[in-house]
N, C-alpha and C positions, 0 to 999 in steps of 0.2 A: 538542541533548541527545544523547549517547550512552546509550544503553540495553543494547548488547551489542557482540557482532561480528555481521557479515553481510554482504549485498549489498546496497545501496543501488538499484540501476539495474532499470528497468523492461525489460523484453524483451516483444516482441511473439510470443505463442504462442497459436493455436489461434483468430486473430479476438478478443485479448485483450492489455491490457498488463500484463505480471505482473510482481511483485516479491516474492523470498522471502526472509526475513530470519531467521537464526538469533540468538537472545537468550541472556543467560546463564542464564534461567532462566523457568519460567511467568510470575512475577511482571513481570520486564523484556518479555518477549513481550505480555502482558496491556498493560504502560505503553505499551510501542510503540502497538498498537492503539486504544489509548485517546486516543492523540494524532492520529494518522490521522485519527481521526473527528471531532474537532474540528476538523480544517483539511478536512475533505471537507463537513462541515456549513456552514463557511463557504462553499464553494463552491457548495453547495447540489446536491452532487454525490457520490453515496454509492457506495462501491468493494464488491467482496464481499471478505469477508474473512476466513479460517478460521486458527484456532490448535490447535496440537497441541504441547502442552507447553511447549518454549521456541522453536518453530516458528511463525512468522506467514505466511502466504500472501496478498498482497493481489491481486486482479484488476479491472482499469479495463475497463469497456466502457459504451456505451450500452444499458441496454434498450430504450429507446421506439424506437433505430434497429436495433439488433441487429447493430450495428458498432462500431469504434472511432473516434471525433470528436475535434474540437479541445478539448472540454471533457474529455477521458481526457487526452489530450496534455499540457492545461494543468495537470490536478491532477499528473497524474505529475511534470511536471516541478518544482512546486512540494514534492512528496514526497520528490524525491531531493536537494532542497537542505537537508531537514531530518531524515531518516532514519539509522539508523548507516551505516558504511561498514564 
C-alpha cells in the first residue's frame, strides 16, 4: 500500500526503534497509522505512535523489559515490508 512519501526504515535512537513517515496529508498519515495498528495487533505487540498533520512517528521498544527485544525487531521488519518508501 502506498500512502504517501517518507522513509520506511527503522533506526535505533535512544533505546528505541524509530520510524518517521511523511504522508501526503493528515488522512494519509492516519491511514498508515491504522494499518500499523492492525499489523501490531496481529503480533500482540503495540508501538507508541504519534501523528502531527502529515507526519507519523512509530517507536518500538518492549515496555515490560525497558529495552529493544526480538519482538520489536520482528515487528519492525514486518512493518518495513509494508510501509511507504
